[in-house]
Structures are given as C-alpha cells and as structure tokens.
C-alpha positions as CSV (number, residue, x, y, z in Angstrom):
1,X,5.8,3.3,9.3
2,X,2.1,3.5,9.6
3,X,0.4,6.7,8.8
4,X,-3.0,8.2,8.4
5,X,-4.6,8.3,5.0
6,X,-6.5,11.5,4.5
7,X,-8.9,12.0,1.5
8,X,-12.1,13.5,0.3
9,X,-14.9,12.1,-1.7
10,X,-14.8,10.1,-5.0
11,X,-15.4,13.1,-7.2
12,X,-12.6,15.3,-5.9
13,X,-13.2,19.1,-6.1
14,X,-11.1,22.0,-4.8
15,X,-12.5,22.0,-1.3
16,X,-12.0,18.2,-0.8
17,X,-8.5,18.1,-2.3
18,X,-7.2,21.2,-0.6
19,X,-8.7,20.2,2.8
20,X,-7.0,16.8,2.6
21,X,-3.6,18.4,1.8
22,X,-4.0,21.1,4.5
23,X,-5.1,18.6,7.2
24,X,-2.2,16.2,6.4
25,X,0.2,19.1,6.8
26,X,-1.4,20.0,10.2
27,X,-1.4,16.4,11.4
28,X,2.3,16.0,10.5
29,X,3.1,19.2,12.5
30,X,1.3,17.6,15.5
31,X,3.5,14.4,15.1
32,X,0.6,12.4,13.7
33,X,2.2,10.9,10.5
34,X,-0.3,11.5,7.7
35,X,-0.5,11.7,3.9
36,X,-3.1,13.3,1.6
37,X,-4.7,11.3,-1.2
38,X,-7.4,11.7,-3.9
39,X,-9.9,9.2,-5.0
40,X,-9.9,10.1,-8.7
41,X,-8.6,12.6,-11.2
42,X,-8.9,16.3,-10.2
43,X,-10.8,18.8,-12.2
44,X,-9.5,21.9,-14.1
45,X,-10.2,24.2,-11.2
46,X,-8.3,22.2,-8.7
47,X,-5.4,21.7,-11.2
48,X,-5.2,25.5,-11.6
49,X,-5.1,26.0,-7.8
50,X,-2.4,23.4,-7.1
51,X,-0.3,24.7,-10.0
52,X,-0.8,28.4,-8.9
53,X,0.6,27.6,-5.4
54,X,3.2,25.1,-6.6
55,X,1.7,22.1,-4.7
56,X,2.0,18.5,-6.1
57,X,-1.1,16.6,-7.0
58,X,-1.7,14.0,-4.3
59,X,-1.4,10.3,-5.3
60,X,-4.6,8.6,-6.4
61,X,-5.8,6.0,-3.8
62,X,-7.4,3.0,-5.5
63,X,-9.0,1.7,-2.3
64,X,-8.5,1.2,1.4
65,X,-8.9,-2.6,1.6
66,X,-6.7,-4.5,3.9
67,X,-3.5,-5.6,2.2
68,X,-0.8,-8.1,3.1
69,X,1.5,-5.1,3.9
70,X,-1.0,-4.0,6.6
71,X,-0.4,-7.3,8.6
72,X,2.2,-7.7,11.3
73,X,4.0,-10.5,9.4
74,X,7.4,-11.8,10.7
75,X,10.4,-9.9,9.5
76,X,12.5,-13.0,9.4
77,X,16.1,-12.4,8.4
78,X,16.8,-14.4,5.2
79,X,19.8,-16.6,4.4
80,X,21.8,-16.7,1.2
81,X,22.0,-19.8,-0.9
82,X,25.7,-20.4,-0.1
83,X,25.3,-20.4,3.7
84,X,25.5,-23.8,5.4
85,X,22.8,-26.2,6.4
86,X,24.5,-26.3,9.8
87,X,24.2,-22.5,10.3
88,X,20.6,-22.6,9.1
89,X,19.7,-25.3,11.5
90,X,21.1,-23.6,14.6
91,X,19.7,-20.3,13.6
92,X,16.2,-21.8,13.1
93,X,16.5,-23.6,16.4
94,X,17.6,-20.6,18.4
95,X,14.8,-18.4,17.0
96,X,12.2,-21.2,17.0
97,X,11.7,-21.0,13.2
98,X,10.3,-23.8,11.2
99,X,10.8,-22.1,7.8
100,X,13.7,-20.0,6.6
101,X,13.7,-17.8,3.4
102,X,16.7,-17.9,1.1
103,X,17.6,-14.9,-1.1
104,X,20.1,-14.1,-3.8
105,X,22.6,-11.3,-3.8
106,X,20.0,-8.7,-4.7
107,X,17.5,-9.9,-2.0
108,X,15.2,-11.6,-4.5
109,X,13.5,-14.6,-3.0
110,X,15.4,-17.7,-4.2
111,X,13.8,-20.5,-2.1
112,X,12.8,-21.7,1.3
113,X,14.2,-24.3,3.7
114,X,12.3,-26.0,6.5
115,X,13.3,-28.2,9.5
116,X,11.7,-31.1,7.6
117,X,14.0,-30.4,4.6
118,X,17.1,-30.5,6.9
119,X,15.9,-33.8,8.5
120,X,15.2,-35.4,5.2
121,X,18.5,-34.4,3.7
122,X,20.3,-36.3,6.5
123,X,18.4,-39.4,5.6
124,X,18.0,-39.3,1.8
125,X,20.8,-37.4,0.3
126,X,24.3,-38.5,-0.7
127,X,26.4,-38.0,2.5
128,X,29.7,-38.8,0.8
129,X,29.8,-36.2,-1.9
130,X,30.3,-32.6,-0.7
131,X,30.3,-29.3,-2.5
132,X,30.6,-26.3,-0.2
133,X,32.8,-23.4,0.8
134,X,36.0,-23.6,2.9
135,X,34.4,-21.2,5.4
136,X,31.3,-23.3,5.7
137,X,33.4,-26.3,6.7
138,X,35.3,-24.2,9.3
139,X,32.0,-22.9,10.7
140,X,30.3,-26.3,10.9
141,X,33.3,-28.1,12.5
142,X,34.3,-25.1,14.6
143,X,37.6,-25.5,12.8
144,X,40.9,-23.7,12.7
145,X,42.4,-22.4,9.5
146,X,45.8,-24.0,8.7
147,X,46.0,-23.6,4.9
148,X,43.5,-22.2,2.5
149,X,43.9,-22.2,-1.3
150,X,40.3,-22.6,-2.6
151,X,37.1,-20.9,-1.7
152,X,35.0,-23.8,-2.9
153,X,35.7,-27.3,-1.7
154,X,34.3,-30.1,-3.9
155,X,34.9,-33.8,-3.5
156,X,34.2,-37.2,-1.8
157,X,34.5,-37.4,1.9
158,X,36.9,-40.2,3.0
159,X,37.5,-41.2,6.6
160,X,41.1,-42.4,6.7
161,X,40.6,-45.2,9.2
162,X,43.1,-47.6,7.5
163,X,46.8,-47.7,7.6
164,X,48.8,-46.0,4.8
165,X,49.6,-49.2,3.0
166,X,46.0,-50.3,3.0
167,X,44.9,-46.9,1.6
168,X,47.5,-47.1,-1.1
169,X,46.3,-50.6,-2.1
170,X,42.6,-49.6,-2.2
171,X,43.4,-46.4,-4.1
172,X,40.3,-44.7,-2.7
173,X,42.2,-41.4,-2.0
174,X,42.7,-39.1,-5.0
175,X,42.9,-35.4,-5.8
176,X,39.1,-35.2,-5.4
177,X,39.1,-36.5,-1.9
178,X,38.3,-34.6,1.3
179,X,40.2,-36.7,3.9
180,X,39.2,-36.9,7.6
181,X,42.2,-38.1,9.6
182,X,43.5,-38.2,13.2
183,X,47.1,-38.6,14.3
184,X,48.1,-40.8,11.4
185,X,50.9,-38.6,10.0
186,X,51.9,-41.1,7.4
187,X,48.4,-40.9,6.0
188,X,48.5,-37.1,6.1
189,X,51.7,-37.3,4.1
190,X,50.3,-39.7,1.6
191,X,47.2,-37.5,1.2
192,X,49.3,-34.5,0.5
193,X,51.4,-36.3,-2.0
194,X,48.2,-37.4,-3.7
195,X,47.2,-33.7,-3.8
196,X,43.8,-34.2,-2.2
197,X,41.3,-31.3,-2.2
198,X,41.3,-31.0,1.6
199,X,42.6,-32.6,4.8
200,X,40.6,-32.3,8.0
201,X,42.8,-33.1,11.0
202,X,40.6,-34.2,14.0
203,X,41.4,-33.9,17.8
204,X,42.8,-30.4,17.4
205,X,46.2,-32.0,16.5
206,X,49.1,-29.9,15.3
207,X,50.5,-30.6,11.8
208,X,54.2,-30.8,11.5
209,X,56.0,-28.0,9.7
210,X,57.4,-30.3,7.0
211,X,54.0,-31.5,6.2
212,X,52.7,-27.9,6.0
213,X,55.5,-27.0,3.6
214,X,54.7,-30.0,1.5
215,X,51.0,-29.1,1.5
216,X,51.8,-25.5,0.4
217,X,53.8,-26.9,-2.5
218,X,50.9,-29.2,-3.5
219,X,48.2,-26.5,-2.7
220,X,46.3,-28.8,-0.3
221,X,43.7,-27.1,1.9
222,X,44.0,-28.1,5.6
223,X,41.9,-27.3,8.6
224,X,42.0,-28.6,12.2
225,X,39.0,-29.3,14.4
226,X,38.7,-30.2,18.1
227,X,36.0,-32.7,17.3
228,X,36.9,-36.4,17.2
229,X,36.8,-38.3,13.9
230,X,33.3,-39.9,14.3
231,X,31.6,-36.6,15.1
232,X,33.5,-34.8,12.3
233,X,32.5,-37.5,9.8
234,X,28.9,-37.4,11.0
235,X,28.4,-33.6,10.8
236,X,30.5,-32.5,7.9
237,X,27.6,-33.0,5.5
238,X,25.9,-30.1,7.4
239,X,28.4,-27.8,5.9
240,X,26.8,-28.2,2.4
241,X,25.0,-25.2,0.9
242,X,21.4,-24.7,1.8
243,X,21.0,-24.4,-2.0
244,X,21.4,-28.2,-2.2
245,X,18.3,-29.0,-0.1
246,X,16.0,-26.0,-0.3
247,X,12.7,-25.8,-2.1
248,X,12.9,-23.6,-5.2
249,X,9.8,-24.4,-7.2
250,X,6.0,-24.1,-6.5
251,X,6.5,-21.9,-3.5
252,X,3.3,-20.2,-2.4
253,X,4.1,-16.6,-1.9
254,X,2.3,-13.3,-1.8
255,X,3.0,-9.7,-2.7
256,X,2.7,-7.0,-0.1
257,X,0.2,-5.3,-2.4
258,X,-2.1,-8.3,-2.5
259,X,-5.5,-7.9,-0.8
260,X,-6.2,-10.0,2.2
261,X,-9.7,-11.1,1.2
262,X,-8.2,-12.5,-2.1
263,X,-5.5,-14.5,-0.4
264,X,-7.2,-15.7,2.8
265,X,-8.8,-18.8,1.3
266,X,-5.5,-20.0,-0.3
267,X,-3.6,-19.5,2.9
268,X,-6.2,-21.3,5.0
269,X,-6.4,-24.3,2.6
270,X,-2.7,-24.6,2.1
271,X,-0.7,-27.5,3.8
272,X,2.1,-25.0,4.5
273,X,2.4,-23.0,7.6
274,X,4.6,-20.1,6.4
275,X,4.4,-18.0,3.3
276,X,7.1,-15.6,1.9
277,X,6.1,-12.0,1.3
278,X,7.7,-10.0,-1.5
279,X,7.7,-6.3,-2.3
280,X,6.4,-4.6,-5.5
281,X,9.8,-5.0,-7.0
282,X,10.0,-8.7,-6.0
283,X,12.3,-8.2,-3.0
284,X,11.9,-10.5,0.0
285,X,10.2,-8.8,3.0
286,X,9.2,-11.5,5.5
287,X,7.0,-14.5,6.4
288,X,3.3,-14.7,6.8
289,X,1.4,-17.3,8.9
290,X,-2.2,-18.1,9.5
291,X,-2.0,-16.4,12.9
292,X,-1.5,-13.1,11.1
293,X,-5.0,-13.4,9.6
294,X,-6.6,-13.0,13.1
295,X,-7.6,-9.4,13.8
296,X,-5.6,-7.8,11.0
297,X,-4.6,-4.2,11.2
298,X,-6.9,-1.9,9.2
299,X,-5.7,1.2,7.3
300,X,-6.1,4.3,9.5
301,X,-8.2,6.9,7.5
302,X,-9.5,10.4,8.1
303,X,-12.4,11.6,5.9
304,X,-12.7,15.2,4.8
305,X,-15.6,16.9,3.0
306,X,-17.8,13.8,3.1
307,X,-19.3,11.3,5.5
308,X,-21.3,8.9,3.3
309,X,-20.0,5.4,2.5
310,X,-20.9,5.5,-1.2
311,X,-19.0,8.7,-1.6
312,X,-15.9,7.4,0.1
313,X,-13.0,5.1,-1.0
314,X,-13.7,1.5,-2.1
315,X,-13.2,-0.9,0.8
316,X,-14.0,1.8,3.4
317,X,-15.8,-0.8,5.4
318,X,-12.4,-2.6,5.9
319,X,-10.7,0.6,7.1
320,X,-10.4,2.1,10.6
321,X,-12.0,5.6,10.4
322,X,-10.3,7.7,13.0
323,X,-11.8,11.1,12.2
324,X,-14.4,12.9,10.0
325,X,-14.2,16.6,9.2
326,X,-17.1,17.8,7.1
327,X,-19.7,20.4,6.5
328,X,-22.5,18.3,4.8
329,X,-25.5,16.6,6.3
330,X,-24.8,13.5,8.5
331,X,-24.5,10.4,6.3
332,X,-24.1,6.7,7.0
333,X,-20.5,6.3,7.9
334,X,-20.1,3.5,10.5
335,X,-17.1,3.0,12.9
336,X,-16.0,0.3,15.2
337,X,-14.5,2.7,17.8
338,X,-15.4,6.2,19.1
339,X,-14.0,8.8,16.7
340,X,-13.7,12.6,16.4
341,X,-16.6,13.7,14.2
342,X,-16.4,17.4,13.5
343,X,-19.3,18.6,11.4
344,X,-19.9,22.3,11.2
345,X,-22.5,24.2,9.1
346,X,-20.1,26.4,7.2
347,X,-19.5,26.9,3.5
348,X,-16.3,24.9,3.2
349,X,-14.4,22.1,4.9
350,X,-11.3,24.3,4.7
351,X,-13.0,26.8,7.0
352,X,-13.0,24.1,9.7
353,X,-9.4,23.1,9.1
354,X,-8.4,26.8,9.3
355,X,-9.9,26.8,12.7
356,X,-8.0,23.7,13.7
357,X,-4.8,25.4,12.7
358,X,-5.7,28.3,15.0
359,X,-6.7,26.0,17.9
360,X,-3.3,24.2,17.7
361,X,-1.3,27.5,17.2
362,X,0.1,25.9,14.1
363,X,1.9,28.0,11.5
364,X,0.2,28.3,8.1
365,X,2.6,28.5,5.2
366,X,1.8,30.5,2.1
367,X,1.0,27.5,-0.1
368,X,-1.3,25.9,2.5
369,X,-3.0,29.3,3.1
370,X,-3.5,29.6,-0.6
371,X,-5.1,26.1,-0.8
372,X,-7.4,26.7,2.1
373,X,-8.5,30.0,0.7
374,X,-9.2,28.5,-2.7
375,X,-11.3,25.7,-1.2
376,X,-13.4,28.2,0.7
377,X,-14.0,30.6,-2.3
378,X,-14.7,27.5,-4.5
379,X,-17.4,26.0,-2.3
380,X,-19.0,29.4,-1.4
381,X,-18.7,30.8,-5.0
382,X,-16.8,33.8,-3.6
383,X,-19.4,34.2,-0.8
384,X,-22.4,34.1,-3.3
385,X,-23.6,30.7,-2.1
386,X,-26.3,30.6,0.7
387,X,-24.0,28.2,2.5
388,X,-21.6,31.1,3.2
389,X,-21.1,32.0,6.8
390,X,-19.2,34.8,8.6
391,X,-16.7,32.2,9.6
392,X,-15.9,31.5,5.9
393,X,-15.4,35.2,5.3
394,X,-13.2,35.6,8.4
395,X,-11.1,32.6,7.4
396,X,-10.5,34.0,3.9
397,X,-9.6,37.5,5.2
398,X,-7.1,36.0,7.6
399,X,-5.6,33.7,4.9
400,X,-5.3,36.7,2.5
401,X,-2.9,38.3,5.0
402,X,-0.6,35.3,4.3
403,X,-1.2,34.9,0.6
404,X,-1.3,38.6,-0.3
405,X,-3.1,38.5,-3.7
406,X,-6.1,40.3,-5.3
407,X,-9.0,38.1,-4.2
408,X,-11.5,38.9,-6.8
409,X,-9.0,38.7,-9.7
410,X,-7.7,35.4,-8.4
411,X,-11.2,34.0,-7.9
412,X,-12.3,34.9,-11.5
413,X,-9.2,33.2,-12.9
414,X,-9.9,30.1,-10.8
415,X,-13.5,30.0,-11.9
416,X,-12.6,30.5,-15.5
417,X,-10.2,27.6,-15.4
418,X,-12.7,25.4,-13.7
419,X,-15.7,26.1,-15.9
420,X,-14.1,25.5,-19.2
421,X,-15.8,22.5,-20.9
422,X,-13.6,22.4,-23.9
423,X,-12.8,18.9,-25.0
424,X,-15.1,17.2,-22.6
425,X,-17.7,14.7,-23.5
426,X,-21.3,14.8,-22.3
427,X,-20.6,12.1,-19.8
428,X,-17.5,13.7,-18.5
429,X,-19.4,17.0,-17.9
430,X,-22.1,15.2,-15.9
431,X,-19.7,13.2,-13.8
432,X,-17.1,16.0,-13.1
433,X,-18.9,16.9,-9.9
434,X,-21.4,14.1,-9.3
435,X,-22.6,12.8,-5.9
436,X,-24.8,9.9,-5.2
437,X,-27.2,10.1,-2.2
438,X,-29.5,7.7,-0.5
439,X,-32.4,10.0,0.3
440,X,-35.6,8.6,1.9
441,X,-34.5,5.1,0.9
442,X,-34.1,6.2,-2.7
443,X,-30.9,6.4,-4.8
444,X,-30.6,10.0,-6.0
445,X,-27.8,11.4,-8.2
446,X,-27.1,15.1,-8.3
447,X,-24.5,16.6,-10.7
448,X,-23.5,20.3,-10.5
449,X,-21.7,22.0,-13.3
450,X,-20.4,25.5,-12.9
451,X,-20.0,27.7,-16.0
452,X,-19.5,31.2,-17.2
453,X,-21.1,30.4,-20.6
454,X,-24.5,28.8,-20.3
455,X,-24.9,28.7,-24.1
456,X,-22.3,26.0,-24.3
457,X,-24.6,23.7,-22.2
458,X,-28.0,24.7,-23.7
459,X,-26.9,24.1,-27.2
460,X,-26.5,20.4,-26.2
461,X,-29.6,20.1,-24.0
462,X,-31.1,17.1,-25.8
463,X,-27.9,15.2,-25.4
464,X,-27.7,15.8,-21.7
465,X,-31.4,14.8,-21.2
466,X,-30.9,11.6,-23.1
467,X,-27.8,10.6,-21.1
468,X,-29.5,11.5,-17.8
469,X,-32.4,9.2,-18.6
470,X,-30.0,6.4,-19.6
471,X,-28.0,6.7,-16.4
472,X,-31.1,6.8,-14.3
473,X,-32.3,3.4,-15.6
474,X,-29.1,1.7,-16.3
475,X,-27.6,2.4,-12.8
476,X,-30.8,2.1,-10.8
477,X,-31.4,5.7,-9.8
478,X,-34.8,6.9,-8.7
479,X,-33.9,10.4,-9.7
480,X,-31.0,12.2,-11.4
481,X,-30.6,16.0,-11.4
482,X,-28.0,18.1,-13.2
483,X,-27.8,21.6,-12.0
484,X,-25.9,23.9,-14.4
485,X,-24.9,26.9,-12.2
486,X,-24.3,30.3,-13.7
487,X,-21.7,31.9,-11.4
488,X,-22.2,35.4,-12.7
489,X,-26.0,35.5,-12.5
490,X,-26.3,33.3,-9.4
491,X,-28.8,30.8,-10.6
492,X,-29.0,27.3,-12.0
493,X,-30.5,25.6,-15.1
494,X,-32.0,22.3,-14.1
495,X,-32.0,19.0,-16.2
496,X,-33.6,15.9,-14.7
497,X,-34.9,12.4,-15.3
498,X,-37.7,12.9,-17.7
499,X,-40.2,10.5,-16.0
500,X,-39.9,12.5,-12.7
501,X,-41.4,15.8,-13.9
502,X,-44.1,15.8,-11.2
503,X,-41.4,15.3,-8.5
504,X,-39.3,18.1,-10.0
505,X,-42.3,20.4,-9.9
506,X,-42.6,19.7,-6.2
507,X,-38.9,20.1,-5.5
508,X,-38.5,23.5,-7.1
509,X,-42.1,24.6,-6.5
510,X,-42.7,25.5,-10.2
511,X,-45.8,24.6,-12.1
512,X,-44.3,25.2,-15.6
513,X,-41.5,22.6,-15.5
514,X,-39.3,21.9,-18.5
515,X,-35.8,20.6,-19.3
516,X,-33.3,23.4,-18.7
517,X,-35.6,25.5,-16.5
518,X,-33.8,28.4,-14.8
519,X,-34.0,28.6,-11.0
520,X,-32.9,32.0,-9.7
521,X,-30.6,32.1,-6.6
522,X,-30.1,28.3,-6.7
523,X,-26.4,27.8,-6.5
524,X,-25.9,25.3,-3.6
525,X,-26.5,21.5,-4.1
526,X,-26.0,20.9,-0.4
527,X,-28.3,23.7,1.0
528,X,-30.8,24.4,-1.8
529,X,-31.3,21.1,-3.7
530,X,-30.7,18.2,-1.4
531,X,-33.1,19.4,1.3
532,X,-35.8,20.1,-1.2
533,X,-35.4,16.6,-2.7
534,X,-35.7,15.1,0.7
535,X,-38.9,17.1,1.5
536,X,-40.5,16.2,-1.8
537,X,-39.7,12.5,-1.4
538,X,-41.1,12.5,2.2
539,X,-44.3,14.2,0.9
540,X,-44.5,11.5,-1.8
541,X,-44.4,8.8,0.8
542,X,-47.0,10.6,2.9
543,X,-49.4,11.0,0.0
544,X,-48.6,7.6,-1.4
545,X,-48.3,9.2,-4.8
546,X,-46.1,7.8,-7.6
547,X,-44.1,10.9,-8.5
C-alpha cells in the first residue's frame, strides 16, 4: 500500500519531529495513509519529549529516491520447480507471459523459464528419459488414475508398437521402463510381469481386473489417457519438471530496495526483457520490464517545518511533493504539480497543525496534544521568542486542557534535557541544530545552540572559532554563524567566520565586534538573524564592498 511520507528538515528538532508525527496522525484519521519519518538522529530535547509522552521515535529515512518497489512491476505468480513444463507452457500462453519465475518451498527465487527454454527443450534434450511426478503425467496427458504406488516416476519412455514376442526378443522393456501401449493386452501383461515403472494405456481403454490385480501385486503404476498413442508419445516429455530446463545461474535480478537510477542502465543494456524482483529477505516479488521504467511512480511526500531543498531529504528532486506546512521564509522547493502550500507567520509548525485538527473536527489524543504543545514551546522558547504570536499561545492553552500538566515546570525540564552538552564534541554541538541557507546567492550556515549554562561554551571559545573557520572554507560557505542562546537571559552569544568581521558588524549593528559577543534579546534564528544577514548581504552587493 502506498502512503505519504511526512518529515521535517535534516537536523530534526522538537518542532519538526512532533509536527511530522501529529500530521501523520491527522492524515490517517482523514483516510490518507501516512507515516512520519525523521532525516537524522533526534536531539536530547526531542528524546525527552517523546519519552515523556510515550511515543516511539520515528524511523530514519535515508532518502526519497525512486526505488524498484515504487514501480508498478508485474506481480506474476511463480511456479515451483516440480511443476510440469506442460503446465508452465499453457499458463504462460494463457496470460501472455514470456518469462515465468520459479521458486522453492520458501518462496526464494530458484530460477526462471522462458518460452524459448521450452521450445529448445523439445529440440535439444533427451526425449526418451523422463523423471517427473505421477501427478505431472496425469496433468499433462489429462489422464485417469488407475494405480498409484510412486510419487516420482523415473525411467525410459517406450512405445510398445511391437507384438509381445518381438518385445521379449529385443529385451527393451525392463523395470525402468515407462510403457505407452494401446489395446495390446498381452503386451500390458508382459510389462506387468517385467515390473515396469509405469504403464500408460492410450485411447481411454479399460484395463481388465486380472491385469489390475497382477499390477497391484507387482506395484506397477498405471494411468489411462484418452489421447491416442502418437499424441501421448509426443507430449509426455512435457510432463518433466521445469527444474530440468529452467535457467538457474547468472540471472539478472534486482532487490525492491535498489534505486532506479542505479539499475536503469543495466536494464536498458540487457538482452533480457524480464527481470525478477526480490524482497529484502530474498523472497520473490514479481517481474520488471523496460516498460516499467517509463514514468515511474515517485514517492509521495509532505514537508513540515521546512521548504528548502538543501534542508530536505536526499533525492527530494525525485519525489512528488504533495504538501508543505511551514512557518519559515519561502525557500526553493519545486514541484511538478499544484500543491497545498501552507506557510503561516507563527512561532511553530505545530501551531498550524493544531489549527488543521480544529478545521477537520479531529480528536486530539493526549500524546499528540503533548507533542504539539512541546513543539510550540520549544520553537517559541516558552513565548520568549519574538516569533511568538497569539495563535501560538492560544494553541498551547487549548492543548494544556488535554495534557493537564504544569506548563512552566514541564518546559524547564524539557529545556534542561535539551541544553545539556555533556559528552558532546565541538562538531556535534555546532551541528545539533544547523541549517544551510542560500541567501543572496551565497551559502550561509547558521547554527543555534540553546543552553542554561553559557560558561560551558565560553570556556571552549577558541575551539569553536577554529572549527567554524575550518567548516567555512572546507565546505564552501561564505559565512558561518553560531548563535549560543541563553534561554534564561533571553540573548545570544555570537561566534562567526573570522574573516567576515566587517559583515558581522553590519548584521548586528555593533562597532565593537569580537568572538562571543553578546546580543541582547536575540533568540530567534528565523526572525532576528536570517533577515539581518540578508539585508547585510544585499547592502554589500549595492556598495560593491568585499565584506
């Protein structure tokens, strides 16, 4: 079943994770099958929130590239290796198949058989020797069961066209013979006495009771067919197992997890027309042809808390974006079809999703209410951020009626869990909430670190500055800013690319700029840093100044 993949940005924070989970829950209530994902490991704050409300961490989504499983490949029913060539041929003919997959008892791919394989087997293989099942012979010859002692019939096919005396002289009939005979009852008797493996009586003739009794005593298998002797002799070889003629080695096959762009060239250059598809656990699923490569189905995705390509999942250009729900500036997401794009200037994506629940008269469970509330207070810093709106406050107040907890106490516990930097490296701290922007045609990276203990950061100031400079030049950024936000005092300490001091002076409108400068009331990356960076870069372009 196809379903919508819902996820936030590559550096998942509480707002993006909780909004994805809450929206997936809403979509499923509206009969739109959906599943929430994350694009990376969650931070300590989000871990605290999910654990507090007993919600599982969403699965990490590696990318949204088109995979083999996204294609409408043929769900061709497989055969087992002990079914007859005759049955395979008529099945393929009826359903206009040129290739038929063969599986073992556990549905593992065992081989494939083609119409060409069947044709060549009638020309090149030994038609006299036969090893198959009693039931396959019955099925191939539309036979009637008279006596059955063996499941497997193995021997040389003999057409008893001679008289009994001639057969005795030639000595061609023995216990390993499969004898095809008409109304020659003396020959039938002789064959029974010889204890042949099987007697096939043609023309739908009855076998006398005394001969049947003798056959029982000698354990001779007997069937009767309405076909005449020539037709029986000509077609009995079709009762052999498909195992005898199928291809087992060097089969070009693909896993459902394989990416289309990695398989396409091999498929197009192959001399074969059909390719088996297997599951992750090696089970057969179906057949793929070149036609399935035309207009392949893309993954259906819904983006929350972001609308910029570089912040989204790898392979997003191969996905079908159905919807965007966000509260940031308009980015560069491109779509091939008209979509629902809901971008509202509020403090949190969860505020928008809360409104969507209300619009659809959908019930909000306690756990989902807790997640949405957490996302809002995280992104608004418990309403201290300048991005906070009355709609954010209203949503939290309504959600509190469902959750019924002490808001301030819970928020402090959440912030404390999220701001702990214990055991983290310098690089981990910078990248725990890092976003890449293309601003005025320049790559700009902005990291935001929330903390209740600024001393922990300031004691390692030189290490942070060194790493920021290295990242700037190694990864081709024009500017990199790290804002260390003091939640209690409602301000941020700014670290930046050392060579961009003049630009930083313009951004924050401070003459005395230095690493770790404190900017009062600066707590929002989205509303207080990004717009200032854009303005400064635009002024730089106007002045033609290298800043």
